[in-house]
N, CA, C, O and the ligand as a Tripos MOL2 file, in Angstrom:
@<TRIPOS>MOLECULE
protein
  285   283    72     0     0
PROTEIN
NO_CHARGES

@<TRIPOS>ATOM
      1 N        -100.8610   23.2590   39.3100 N.3       1 MET1
      2 CA        -99.7230   22.5450   38.7300 C.3       1 MET1
      3 C         -98.7890   22.0650   39.8310 C.2       1 MET1
      4 O         -98.7770   22.5870   40.9460 O.2       1 MET1
      5 N         -98.0110   21.0550   39.4770 N.am      2 LYS2
      6 CA        -97.0000   20.5820   40.4170 C.3       2 LYS2
      7 C         -95.6190   20.7600   39.7920 C.2       2 LYS2
      8 O         -95.4400   20.6320   38.5810 O.2       2 LYS2
      9 N         -94.6600   21.0560   40.6490 N.am      3 CYS3
     10 CA        -93.2790   21.2040   40.1850 C.3       3 CYS3
     11 C         -92.8350   19.9100   39.4950 C.2       3 CYS3
     12 O         -93.0260   18.8210   40.0350 O.2       3 CYS3
     13 N         -92.2440   20.0310   38.3040 N.am      4 GLU4
     14 CA        -91.8210   18.8540   37.5400 C.3       4 GLU4
     15 C         -90.7090   18.0890   38.2510 C.2       4 GLU4
     16 O         -90.4890   16.9050   37.9920 O.2       4 GLU4
     17 N         -90.0230   18.7710   39.1340 N.am      5 ILE5
     18 CA        -88.8590   18.1440   39.7640 C.3       5 ILE5
     19 C         -89.1990   17.5350   41.1160 C.2       5 ILE5
     20 O         -88.8900   16.3730   41.3780 O.2       5 ILE5
     21 N         -89.8350   18.3240   41.9720 N.am      6 CYS6
     22 CA        -90.0550   17.8200   43.3320 C.3       6 CYS6
     23 C         -91.5300   17.5100   43.6190 C.2       6 CYS6
     24 O         -91.8510   16.9370   44.6600 O.2       6 CYS6
     25 N         -92.4260   17.8870   42.7000 N.am      7 GLY7
     26 CA        -93.8300   17.5480   42.8930 C.3       7 GLY7
     27 C         -94.5840   18.4740   43.8350 C.2       7 GLY7
     28 O         -95.7590   18.2580   44.1280 O.2       7 GLY7
     29 N         -93.8940   19.5090   44.3050 N.am      8 LYS8
     30 CA        -94.5310   20.4750   45.1930 C.3       8 LYS8
     31 C         -95.5230   21.3330   44.4060 C.2       8 LYS8
     32 O         -95.3380   21.5780   43.2140 O.2       8 LYS8
     33 N         -96.5730   21.7840   45.0870 N.am      9 GLU9
     34 CA        -97.5660   22.6490   44.4550 C.3       9 GLU9
     35 C         -96.8670   23.8990   43.8920 C.2       9 GLU9
     36 O         -96.0780   24.5320   44.5930 O.2       9 GLU9
     37 N         -97.1550   24.2560   42.6220 N.am     10 ALA10
     38 CA        -96.4410   25.3560   41.9850 C.3      10 ALA10
     39 C         -97.3760   26.1400   41.0760 C.2      10 ALA10
     40 O         -98.3570   25.5940   40.5710 O.2      10 ALA10
     41 N         -97.0770   27.4100   40.8680 N.am     11 SER11
     42 CA        -97.9190   28.2220   39.9920 C.3      11 SER11
     43 C         -97.4740   28.1010   38.5360 C.2      11 SER11
     44 O         -98.2240   28.4650   37.6300 O.2      11 SER11
     45 N         -96.2600   27.5950   38.3000 N.am     12 SER12
     46 CA        -95.8180   27.3140   36.9380 C.3      12 SER12
     47 C         -95.2260   25.9100   36.9280 C.2      12 SER12
     48 O         -95.5320   25.1120   37.8140 O.2      12 SER12
     49 N         -94.3930   25.5940   35.9540 N.am     13 ARG13
     50 CA        -93.8870   24.2170   35.8560 C.3      13 ARG13
     51 C         -92.9370   23.8340   36.9840 C.2      13 ARG13
     52 O         -92.7580   22.6530   37.2810 O.2      13 ARG13
     53 N         -92.3290   24.8440   37.6110 N.am     14 PHE14
     54 CA        -91.4520   24.5770   38.7490 C.3      14 PHE14
     55 C         -91.9430   25.3180   39.9800 C.2      14 PHE14
     56 O         -92.6220   26.3390   39.8630 O.2      14 PHE14
     57 N         -91.6070   24.8140   41.1520 N.am     15 CYS15
     58 CA        -91.8820   25.5400   42.3860 C.3      15 CYS15
     59 C         -90.9370   26.7450   42.4690 C.2      15 CYS15
     60 O         -90.0470   26.8840   41.6300 O.2      15 CYS15
     61 N         -91.1130   27.5980   43.4480 N.am     16 ASN16
     62 CA        -90.2980   28.8210   43.5450 C.3      16 ASN16
     63 C         -88.8070   28.5170   43.5770 C.2      16 ASN16
     64 O         -88.0260   29.1560   42.8720 O.2      16 ASN16
     65 N         -88.4110   27.5470   44.3900 N.am     17 SER17
     66 CA        -86.9790   27.2400   44.5340 C.3      17 SER17
     67 C         -86.3890   26.7380   43.2260 C.2      17 SER17
     68 O         -85.3130   27.1740   42.8160 O.2      17 SER17
     69 N         -87.0940   25.8170   42.5680 N.am     18 HIS18
     70 CA        -86.5680   25.2720   41.3180 C.3      18 HIS18
     71 C         -86.6760   26.2930   40.1820 C.2      18 HIS18
     72 O         -85.8380   26.3110   39.2810 O.2      18 HIS18
     73 N         -87.6990   27.1340   40.2260 N.am     19 GLN19
     74 CA        -87.8300   28.1690   39.1970 C.3      19 GLN19
     75 C         -86.6560   29.1480   39.2620 C.2      19 GLN19
     76 O         -86.0990   29.5130   38.2270 O.2      19 GLN19
     77 N         -86.2820   29.5700   40.4610 N.am     20 SER20
     78 CA        -85.1860   30.5420   40.5340 C.3      20 SER20
     79 C         -83.8670   29.8620   40.1900 C.2      20 SER20
     80 O         -82.9910   30.4920   39.5970 O.2      20 SER20
     81 N         -83.7060   28.5920   40.5480 N.am     21 ALA21
     82 CA        -82.5030   27.8550   40.1490 C.3      21 ALA21
     83 C         -82.4640   27.7220   38.6230 C.2      21 ALA21
     84 O         -81.4060   27.8720   38.0120 O.2      21 ALA21
     85 N         -83.6020   27.4440   38.0180 N.am     22 TYR22
     86 CA        -83.6980   27.3010   36.5630 C.3      22 TYR22
     87 C         -83.2920   28.5950   35.8640 C.2      22 TYR22
     88 O         -82.5670   28.5710   34.8690 O.2      22 TYR22
     89 N         -83.7660   29.7270   36.3910 N.am     23 GLU23
     90 CA        -83.4060   31.0100   35.7830 C.3      23 GLU23
     91 C         -81.9120   31.2900   35.9150 C.2      23 GLU23
     92 O         -81.2930   31.8250   34.9960 O.2      23 GLU23
     93 N         -81.3390   30.9280   37.0530 N.am     24 ASN24
     94 CA        -79.8960   31.1100   37.2340 C.3      24 ASN24
     95 C         -79.0980   30.2220   36.2890 C.2      24 ASN24
     96 O         -78.1010   30.6540   35.7110 O.2      24 ASN24
     97 N         -79.5420   28.9820   36.1360 N.am     25 VAL25
     98 CA        -78.8570   28.0470   35.2480 C.3      25 VAL25
     99 C         -78.8440   28.6140   33.8220 C.2      25 VAL25
    100 O         -77.8200   28.5690   33.1400 O.2      25 VAL25
    101 N         -79.9730   29.1380   33.3880 N.am     26 LYS26
    102 CA        -80.0500   29.6920   32.0310 C.3      26 LYS26
    103 C         -79.1930   30.9470   31.8880 C.2      26 LYS26
    104 O         -78.5280   31.1560   30.8740 O.2      26 LYS26
    105 N         -79.2270   31.7810   32.9390 N.am     27 LYS27
    106 CA        -78.4740   33.0310   32.8930 C.3      27 LYS27
    107 C         -76.9700   32.7470   32.8700 C.2      27 LYS27
    108 O         -76.2250   33.3730   32.1160 O.2      27 LYS27
    109 N         -76.5320   31.8020   33.7010 N.am     28 ASN28
    110 CA        -75.1040   31.4860   33.7700 C.3      28 ASN28
    111 C         -74.6050   30.8420   32.4880 C.2      28 ASN28
    112 O         -73.4320   30.9740   32.1390 O.2      28 ASN28
    113 N         -75.4810   30.1530   31.7920 N.am     29 PHE29
    114 CA        -75.0540   29.5080   30.5490 C.3      29 PHE29
    115 C         -74.5580   30.5510   29.5520 C.2      29 PHE29
    116 O         -73.5750   30.3170   28.8490 O.2      29 PHE29
    117 N         -75.2220   31.6860   29.4860 N.am     30 ALA30
    118 CA        -74.8090   32.7530   28.5710 C.3      30 ALA30
    119 C         -73.3720   33.1730   28.8580 C.2      30 ALA30
    120 O         -72.5920   33.4110   27.9360 O.2      30 ALA30
    121 N         -73.0250   33.2640   30.1470 N.am     31 THR31
    122 CA        -71.6720   33.6560   30.5400 C.3      31 THR31
    123 C         -70.6650   32.5690   30.1840 C.2      31 THR31
    124 O         -69.6080   32.8460   29.6170 O.2      31 THR31
    125 N         -71.0070   31.3350   30.5240 N.am     32 TRP32
    126 CA        -70.1180   30.1930   30.2530 C.3      32 TRP32
    127 C         -69.8470   30.0460   28.7640 C.2      32 TRP32
    128 O         -68.7180   29.8070   28.3360 O.2      32 TRP32
    129 N         -70.9040   30.1930   27.9960 N.am     33 LYS33
    130 CA        -70.8190   29.9850   26.5560 C.3      33 LYS33
    131 C         -69.8290   30.9640   25.9390 C.2      33 LYS33
    132 O         -69.0430   30.6050   25.0630 O.2      33 LYS33
    133 N         -69.8820   32.2110   26.4110 N.am     34 LYS34
    134 CA        -68.9760   33.2370   25.8920 C.3      34 LYS34
    135 C         -67.5330   32.8850   26.2200 C.2      34 LYS34
    136 O         -66.6430   33.0540   25.3880 O.2      34 LYS34
    137 N         -67.3030   32.3950   27.4370 N.am     35 ALA35
    138 CA        -65.9400   32.1350   27.8880 C.3      35 ALA35
    139 C         -65.4050   30.8090   27.3640 C.2      35 ALA35
    140 O         -64.2210   30.7080   27.0440 O.2      35 ALA35
    141 N         -66.2500   29.7980   27.2720 N.am     36 LEU36
    142 CA        -65.7630   28.4360   27.0200 C.3      36 LEU36
    143 C         -66.2770   27.7850   25.7430 C.2      36 LEU36
    144 O         -65.8160   26.7060   25.3710 O.2      36 LEU36
    145 N         -67.2170   28.4210   25.0750 N.am     37 GLU37
    146 CA        -67.8580   27.8060   23.9030 C.3      37 GLU37
    147 C         -68.3490   26.4110   24.2240 C.2      37 GLU37
    148 O         -68.1330   25.4660   23.4650 O.2      37 GLU37
    149 N         -69.0000   26.3020   25.3390 N.am     38 ILE38
    150 CA        -69.5100   25.0200   25.8130 C.3      38 ILE38
    151 C         -70.9300   24.8300   25.2780 C.2      38 ILE38
    152 O         -71.6610   25.8050   25.1060 O.2      38 ILE38
    153 N         -71.3210   23.5870   25.0170 N.am     39 THR39
    154 CA        -72.7070   23.3540   24.5810 C.3      39 THR39
    155 C         -73.6150   23.2970   25.8050 C.2      39 THR39
    156 O         -73.1520   23.1200   26.9320 O.2      39 THR39
    157 N         -74.8750   23.4440   25.5690 N.am     40 TRP40
    158 CA        -75.8800   23.4170   26.6400 C.3      40 TRP40
    159 C         -75.8030   22.0990   27.4140 C.2      40 TRP40
    160 O         -75.8150   22.0990   28.6450 O.2      40 TRP40
    161 N         -75.7220   20.9770   26.6940 N.am     41 GLU41
    162 CA        -75.6820   19.6740   27.3610 C.3      41 GLU41
    163 C         -74.4320   19.5110   28.2140 C.2      41 GLU41
    164 O         -74.5000   19.0280   29.3450 O.2      41 GLU41
    165 N         -73.2840   19.9180   27.6610 N.am     42 ASP42
    166 CA        -72.0400   19.8100   28.4340 C.3      42 ASP42
    167 C         -72.1020   20.7050   29.6670 C.2      42 ASP42
    168 O         -71.6420   20.3400   30.7490 O.2      42 ASP42
    169 N         -72.6730   21.8640   29.4730 N.am     43 TYR43
    170 CA        -72.8390   22.7960   30.5950 C.3      43 TYR43
    171 C         -73.6870   22.1630   31.6950 C.2      43 TYR43
    172 O         -73.3250   22.2210   32.8700 O.2      43 TYR43
    173 N         -74.8060   21.5640   31.3200 N.am     44 LEU44
    174 CA        -75.6770   20.9310   32.3260 C.3      44 LEU44
    175 C         -74.9500   19.7970   33.0280 C.2      44 LEU44
    176 O         -75.0940   19.6210   34.2380 O.2      44 LEU44
    177 N         -74.1650   19.0180   32.2720 N.am     45 ARG45
    178 CA        -73.4070   17.9210   32.8850 C.3      45 ARG45
    179 C         -72.3890   18.4620   33.8770 C.2      45 ARG45
    180 O         -72.1990   17.9020   34.9570 O.2      45 ARG45
    181 N         -71.7330   19.5600   33.4980 N.am     46 GLU46
    182 CA        -70.7620   20.1800   34.4060 C.3      46 GLU46
    183 C         -71.4260   20.6020   35.7140 C.2      46 GLU46
    184 O         -70.8960   20.3540   36.7970 O.2      46 GLU46
    185 N         -72.5740   21.2320   35.6060 N.am     47 ILE47
    186 CA        -73.2870   21.6670   36.8080 C.3      47 ILE47
    187 C         -73.6680   20.4620   37.6540 C.2      47 ILE47
    188 O         -73.4910   20.4650   38.8720 O.2      47 ILE47
    189 N         -74.1900   19.4330   37.0010 N.am     48 ALA48
    190 CA        -74.7000   18.2650   37.7180 C.3      48 ALA48
    191 C         -73.5950   17.5640   38.4930 C.2      48 ALA48
    192 O         -73.8440   17.0130   39.5650 O.2      48 ALA48
    193 N         -72.3650   17.5780   37.9580 N.am     49 LYS49
    194 CA        -71.3070   16.8310   38.6520 C.3      49 LYS49
    195 C         -70.4360   17.7320   39.5310 C.2      49 LYS49
    196 O         -69.6060   17.2350   40.2920 O.2      49 LYS49
    197 N         -70.6180   19.0390   39.4330 N.am     50 ASN50
    198 CA        -69.8110   19.9670   40.2320 C.3      50 ASN50
    199 C         -70.2500   19.9450   41.6930 C.2      50 ASN50
    200 O         -71.4060   20.2380   41.9990 O.2      50 ASN50
    201 N         -69.3240   19.5960   42.6050 N.am     51 PRO51
    202 CA        -69.6980   19.5150   44.0280 C.3      51 PRO51
    203 C         -70.0720   20.8760   44.6180 C.2      51 PRO51
    204 O         -70.6920   20.9370   45.6800 O.2      51 PRO51
    205 N         -69.7040   21.9610   43.9450 N.am     52 ASN52
    206 CA        -70.0400   23.2930   44.4520 C.3      52 ASN52
    207 C         -71.4180   23.7740   44.0140 C.2      52 ASN52
    208 O         -71.9080   24.7980   44.4900 O.2      52 ASN52
    209 N         -72.0350   23.0290   43.1080 N.am     53 THR53
    210 CA        -73.3760   23.4120   42.6630 C.3      53 THR53
    211 C         -74.3690   23.1980   43.7890 C.2      53 THR53
    212 O         -74.3200   22.1840   44.4850 O.2      53 THR53
    213 N         -75.2540   24.1380   43.9650 N.am     54 GLY54
    214 CA        -76.2880   23.9910   44.9840 C.3      54 GLY54
    215 C         -77.2650   22.8810   44.6210 C.2      54 GLY54
    216 O         -77.3890   22.4900   43.4600 O.2      54 GLY54
    217 N         -77.9490   22.3870   45.6340 N.am     55 LYS55
    218 CA        -78.8880   21.2810   45.4780 C.3      55 LYS55
    219 C         -79.9440   21.5830   44.4100 C.2      55 LYS55
    220 O         -80.2400   20.7360   43.5670 O.2      55 LYS55
    221 N         -80.5020   22.7770   44.4510 N.am     56 TRP56
    222 CA        -81.6030   23.1080   43.5360 C.3      56 TRP56
    223 C         -81.1170   23.1240   42.0970 C.2      56 TRP56
    224 O         -81.7400   22.5340   41.2130 O.2      56 TRP56
    225 N         -79.9940   23.8070   41.8690 N.am     57 ALA57
    226 CA        -79.4720   23.9250   40.5080 C.3      57 ALA57
    227 C         -79.0810   22.5540   39.9610 C.2      57 ALA57
    228 O         -79.2640   22.2680   38.7780 O.2      57 ALA57
    229 N         -78.5450   21.7200   40.8360 N.am     58 LYS58
    230 CA        -78.1550   20.3810   40.4170 C.3      58 LYS58
    231 C         -79.3850   19.5770   39.9640 C.2      58 LYS58
    232 O         -79.3520   18.8970   38.9380 O.2      58 LYS58
    233 N         -80.4400   19.6670   40.7290 N.am     59 GLU59
    234 CA        -81.6670   18.9530   40.3650 C.3      59 GLU59
    235 C         -82.2560   19.4770   39.0620 C.2      59 GLU59
    236 O         -82.7720   18.7110   38.2480 O.2      59 GLU59
    237 N         -82.1710   20.7890   38.8760 N.am     60 VAL60
    238 CA        -82.6590   21.3780   37.6320 C.3      60 VAL60
    239 C         -81.8260   20.8600   36.4520 C.2      60 VAL60
    240 O         -82.3770   20.4630   35.4250 O.2      60 VAL60
    241 N         -80.5040   20.8690   36.6040 N.am     61 ALA61
    242 CA        -79.6200   20.4260   35.5220 C.3      61 ALA61
    243 C         -79.9010   18.9720   35.1580 C.2      61 ALA61
    244 O         -79.9910   18.6280   33.9800 O.2      61 ALA61
    245 N         -80.0390   18.1240   36.1670 N.am     62 GLU62
    246 CA        -80.3110   16.7070   35.9070 C.3      62 GLU62
    247 C         -81.6640   16.5250   35.2240 C.2      62 GLU62
    248 O         -81.8170   15.6950   34.3280 O.2      62 GLU62
    249 N         -82.6270   17.3060   35.6590 N.am     63 HIS63
    250 CA        -83.9640   17.2280   35.0740 C.3      63 HIS63
    251 C         -83.9510   17.6370   33.6010 C.2      63 HIS63
    252 O         -84.5520   16.9630   32.7640 O.2      63 HIS63
    253 N         -83.2690   18.7370   33.2830 N.am     64 LEU64
    254 CA        -83.2270   19.2300   31.9060 C.3      64 LEU64
    255 C         -82.4590   18.2620   31.0140 C.2      64 LEU64
    256 O         -82.8120   18.0770   29.8490 O.2      64 LEU64
    257 N         -81.4140   17.6460   31.5540 N.am     65 LEU65
    258 CA        -80.6550   16.6520   30.7830 C.3      65 LEU65
    259 C         -81.5310   15.4560   30.4500 C.2      65 LEU65
    260 O         -81.5420   14.9710   29.3180 O.2      65 LEU65
    261 N         -82.2640   14.9870   31.4510 N.am     66 LYS66
    262 CA        -83.1370   13.8290   31.2760 C.3      66 LYS66
    263 C         -84.1810   14.1070   30.1970 C.2      66 LYS66
    264 O         -84.4960   13.2410   29.3800 O.2      66 LYS66
    265 N         -84.7080   15.3210   30.2080 N.am     67 LYS67
    266 CA        -85.7440   15.6900   29.2540 C.3      67 LYS67
    267 C         -85.1680   16.0710   27.8970 C.2      67 LYS67
    268 O         -85.9080   16.1860   26.9200 O.2      67 LYS67
    269 N         -83.8570   16.2680   27.8280 N.am     68 GLY68
    270 CA        -83.2360   16.7040   26.5850 C.3      68 GLY68
    271 C         -83.7150   18.0920   26.1940 C.2      68 GLY68
    272 O         -83.8640   18.4120   25.0150 O.2      68 GLY68
    273 N         -83.9510   18.9040   27.2090 N.am     69 GLU69
    274 CA        -84.5310   20.2190   26.9620 C.3      69 GLU69
    275 C         -83.4860   21.2780   26.6080 C.2      69 GLU69
    276 O         -82.4220   21.3580   27.2220 O.2      69 GLU69
    277 N         -83.8190   22.0820   25.6040 N.am     70 LYS70
    278 CA        -82.9250   23.1630   25.1620 C.3      70 LYS70
    279 C         -83.2350   24.4320   25.9400 C.2      70 LYS70
    280 O         -84.3350   24.5830   26.4730 O.2      70 LYS70
    281 N         -82.2820   25.3370   26.0090 N.am     71 PRO71
    282 CA        -82.5170   26.5870   26.7430 C.3      71 PRO71
    283 C         -83.5860   27.4580   26.0690 C.2      71 PRO71
    284 O         -83.9000   28.5420   26.5620 O.2      71 PRO71
    285 ZN        -89.5470   21.9690   42.8980 Zn       72 ZN72
@<TRIPOS>BOND
     1     1     2 1
     2     2     3 1
     3     3     4 2
     4     3     5 am
     5     5     6 1
     6     6     7 1
     7     7     8 2
     8     7     9 am
     9     9    10 1
    10    10    11 1
    11    11    12 2
    12    11    13 am
    13    13    14 1
    14    14    15 1
    15    15    16 2
    16    15    17 am
    17    17    18 1
    18    18    19 1
    19    19    20 2
    20    19    21 am
    21    21    22 1
    22    22    23 1
    23    23    24 2
    24    23    25 am
    25    25    26 1
    26    26    27 1
    27    27    28 2
    28    27    29 am
    29    29    30 1
    30    30    31 1
    31    31    32 2
    32    31    33 am
    33    33    34 1
    34    34    35 1
    35    35    36 2
    36    35    37 am
    37    37    38 1
    38    38    39 1
    39    39    40 2
    40    39    41 am
    41    41    42 1
    42    42    43 1
    43    43    44 2
    44    43    45 am
    45    45    46 1
    46    46    47 1
    47    47    48 2
    48    47    49 am
    49    49    50 1
    50    50    51 1
    51    51    52 2
    52    51    53 am
    53    53    54 1
    54    54    55 1
    55    55    56 2
    56    55    57 am
    57    57    58 1
    58    58    59 1
    59    59    60 2
    60    59    61 am
    61    61    62 1
    62    62    63 1
    63    63    64 2
    64    63    65 am
    65    65    66 1
    66    66    67 1
    67    67    68 2
    68    67    69 am
    69    69    70 1
    70    70    71 1
    71    71    72 2
    72    71    73 am
    73    73    74 1
    74    74    75 1
    75    75    76 2
    76    75    77 am
    77    77    78 1
    78    78    79 1
    79    79    80 2
    80    79    81 am
    81    81    82 1
    82    82    83 1
    83    83    84 2
    84    83    85 am
    85    85    86 1
    86    86    87 1
    87    87    88 2
    88    87    89 am
    89    89    90 1
    90    90    91 1
    91    91    92 2
    92    91    93 am
    93    93    94 1
    94    94    95 1
    95    95    96 2
    96    95    97 am
    97    97    98 1
    98    98    99 1
    99    99   100 2
   100    99   101 am
   101   101   102 1
   102   102   103 1
   103   103   104 2
   104   103   105 am
   105   105   106 1
   106   106   107 1
   107   107   108 2
   108   107   109 am
   109   109   110 1
   110   110   111 1
   111   111   112 2
   112   111   113 am
   113   113   114 1
   114   114   115 1
   115   115   116 2
   116   115   117 am
   117   117   118 1
   118   118   119 1
   119   119   120 2
   120   119   121 am
   121   121   122 1
   122   122   123 1
   123   123   124 2
   124   123   125 am
   125   125   126 1
   126   126   127 1
   127   127   128 2
   128   127   129 am
   129   129   130 1
   130   130   131 1
   131   131   132 2
   132   131   133 am
   133   133   134 1
   134   134   135 1
   135   135   136 2
   136   135   137 am
   137   137   138 1
   138   138   139 1
   139   139   140 2
   140   139   141 am
   141   141   142 1
   142   142   143 1
   143   143   144 2
   144   143   145 am
   145   145   146 1
   146   146   147 1
   147   147   148 2
   148   147   149 am
   149   149   150 1
   150   150   151 1
   151   151   152 2
   152   151   153 am
   153   153   154 1
   154   154   155 1
   155   155   156 2
   156   155   157 am
   157   157   158 1
   158   158   159 1
   159   159   160 2
   160   159   161 am
   161   161   162 1
   162   162   163 1
   163   163   164 2
   164   163   165 am
   165   165   166 1
   166   166   167 1
   167   167   168 2
   168   167   169 am
   169   169   170 1
   170   170   171 1
   171   171   172 2
   172   171   173 am
   173   173   174 1
   174   174   175 1
   175   175   176 2
   176   175   177 am
   177   177   178 1
   178   178   179 1
   179   179   180 2
   180   179   181 am
   181   181   182 1
   182   182   183 1
   183   183   184 2
   184   183   185 am
   185   185   186 1
   186   186   187 1
   187   187   188 2
   188   187   189 am
   189   189   190 1
   190   190   191 1
   191   191   192 2
   192   191   193 am
   193   193   194 1
   194   194   195 1
   195   195   196 2
   196   195   197 am
   197   197   198 1
   198   198   199 1
   199   199   200 2
   200   199   201 am
   201   201   202 1
   202   202   203 1
   203   203   204 2
   204   203   205 am
   205   205   206 1
   206   206   207 1
   207   207   208 2
   208   207   209 am
   209   209   210 1
   210   210   211 1
   211   211   212 2
   212   211   213 am
   213   213   214 1
   214   214   215 1
   215   215   216 2
   216   215   217 am
   217   217   218 1
   218   218   219 1
   219   219   220 2
   220   219   221 am
   221   221   222 1
   222   222   223 1
   223   223   224 2
   224   223   225 am
   225   225   226 1
   226   226   227 1
   227   227   228 2
   228   227   229 am
   229   229   230 1
   230   230   231 1
   231   231   232 2
   232   231   233 am
   233   233   234 1
   234   234   235 1
   235   235   236 2
   236   235   237 am
   237   237   238 1
   238   238   239 1
   239   239   240 2
   240   239   241 am
   241   241   242 1
   242   242   243 1
   243   243   244 2
   244   243   245 am
   245   245   246 1
   246   246   247 1
   247   247   248 2
   248   247   249 am
   249   249   250 1
   250   250   251 1
   251   251   252 2
   252   251   253 am
   253   253   254 1
   254   254   255 1
   255   255   256 2
   256   255   257 am
   257   257   258 1
   258   258   259 1
   259   259   260 2
   260   259   261 am
   261   261   262 1
   262   262   263 1
   263   263   264 2
   264   263   265 am
   265   265   266 1
   266   266   267 1
   267   267   268 2
   268   267   269 am
   269   269   270 1
   270   270   271 1
   271   271   272 2
   272   271   273 am
   273   273   274 1
   274   274   275 1
   275   275   276 2
   276   275   277 am
   277   277   278 1
   278   278   279 1
   279   279   280 2
   280   279   281 am
   281   281   282 1
   282   282   283 1
   283   283   284 2
@<TRIPOS>SUBSTRUCTURE
     1 MET1         2 RESIDUE 1 A MET
     2 LYS2         6 RESIDUE 1 A LYS
     3 CYS3        10 RESIDUE 1 A CYS
     4 GLU4        14 RESIDUE 1 A GLU
     5 ILE5        18 RESIDUE 1 A ILE
     6 CYS6        22 RESIDUE 1 A CYS
     7 GLY7        26 RESIDUE 1 A GLY
     8 LYS8        30 RESIDUE 1 A LYS
     9 GLU9        34 RESIDUE 1 A GLU
    10 ALA10       38 RESIDUE 1 A ALA
    11 SER11       42 RESIDUE 1 A SER
    12 SER12       46 RESIDUE 1 A SER
    13 ARG13       50 RESIDUE 1 A ARG
    14 PHE14       54 RESIDUE 1 A PHE
    15 CYS15       58 RESIDUE 1 A CYS
    16 ASN16       62 RESIDUE 1 A ASN
    17 SER17       66 RESIDUE 1 A SER
    18 HIS18       70 RESIDUE 1 A HIS
    19 GLN19       74 RESIDUE 1 A GLN
    20 SER20       78 RESIDUE 1 A SER
    21 ALA21       82 RESIDUE 1 A ALA
    22 TYR22       86 RESIDUE 1 A TYR
    23 GLU23       90 RESIDUE 1 A GLU
    24 ASN24       94 RESIDUE 1 A ASN
    25 VAL25       98 RESIDUE 1 A VAL
    26 LYS26      102 RESIDUE 1 A LYS
    27 LYS27      106 RESIDUE 1 A LYS
    28 ASN28      110 RESIDUE 1 A ASN
    29 PHE29      114 RESIDUE 1 A PHE
    30 ALA30      118 RESIDUE 1 A ALA
    31 THR31      122 RESIDUE 1 A THR
    32 TRP32      126 RESIDUE 1 A TRP
    33 LYS33      130 RESIDUE 1 A LYS
    34 LYS34      134 RESIDUE 1 A LYS
    35 ALA35      138 RESIDUE 1 A ALA
    36 LEU36      142 RESIDUE 1 A LEU
    37 GLU37      146 RESIDUE 1 A GLU
    38 ILE38      150 RESIDUE 1 A ILE
    39 THR39      154 RESIDUE 1 A THR
    40 TRP40      158 RESIDUE 1 A TRP
    41 GLU41      162 RESIDUE 1 A GLU
    42 ASP42      166 RESIDUE 1 A ASP
    43 TYR43      170 RESIDUE 1 A TYR
    44 LEU44      174 RESIDUE 1 A LEU
    45 ARG45      178 RESIDUE 1 A ARG
    46 GLU46      182 RESIDUE 1 A GLU
    47 ILE47      186 RESIDUE 1 A ILE
    48 ALA48      190 RESIDUE 1 A ALA
    49 LYS49      194 RESIDUE 1 A LYS
    50 ASN50      198 RESIDUE 1 A ASN
    51 PRO51      202 RESIDUE 1 A PRO
    52 ASN52      206 RESIDUE 1 A ASN
    53 THR53      210 RESIDUE 1 A THR
    54 GLY54      214 RESIDUE 1 A GLY
    55 LYS55      218 RESIDUE 1 A LYS
    56 TRP56      222 RESIDUE 1 A TRP
    57 ALA57      226 RESIDUE 1 A ALA
    58 LYS58      230 RESIDUE 1 A LYS
    59 GLU59      234 RESIDUE 1 A GLU
    60 VAL60      238 RESIDUE 1 A VAL
    61 ALA61      242 RESIDUE 1 A ALA
    62 GLU62      246 RESIDUE 1 A GLU
    63 HIS63      250 RESIDUE 1 A HIS
    64 LEU64      254 RESIDUE 1 A LEU
    65 LEU65      258 RESIDUE 1 A LEU
    66 LYS66      262 RESIDUE 1 A LYS
    67 LYS67      266 RESIDUE 1 A LYS
    68 GLY68      270 RESIDUE 1 A GLY
    69 GLU69      274 RESIDUE 1 A GLU
    70 LYS70      278 RESIDUE 1 A LYS
    71 PRO71      282 RESIDUE 1 A PRO
    72 ZN72       285 GROUP 0 **** ****
C-alpha cells in the first residue's frame, strides 16, 4: 500500500509519520470536543489553519477534510 497523503510505501493507509499524526488528531479531538463542543470539520479546519500545527498533522487534517471523512 501507499500512504494516501504522501504516496510513500506504507503498511496501512498512511505511512508511519502520517499514521501517528492521524492518531493524535483523533485523540485531541476528544479533548477539544469536551472543552469547546466543536464539530469534527471545524476542528480539522482549525488544525489546518493553525500556524502551530505540525506539518504532518496539518496534512492529515487537510486530507480528511478533502475526503469528508468522519472520525
Ligand atoms: Zn505519508
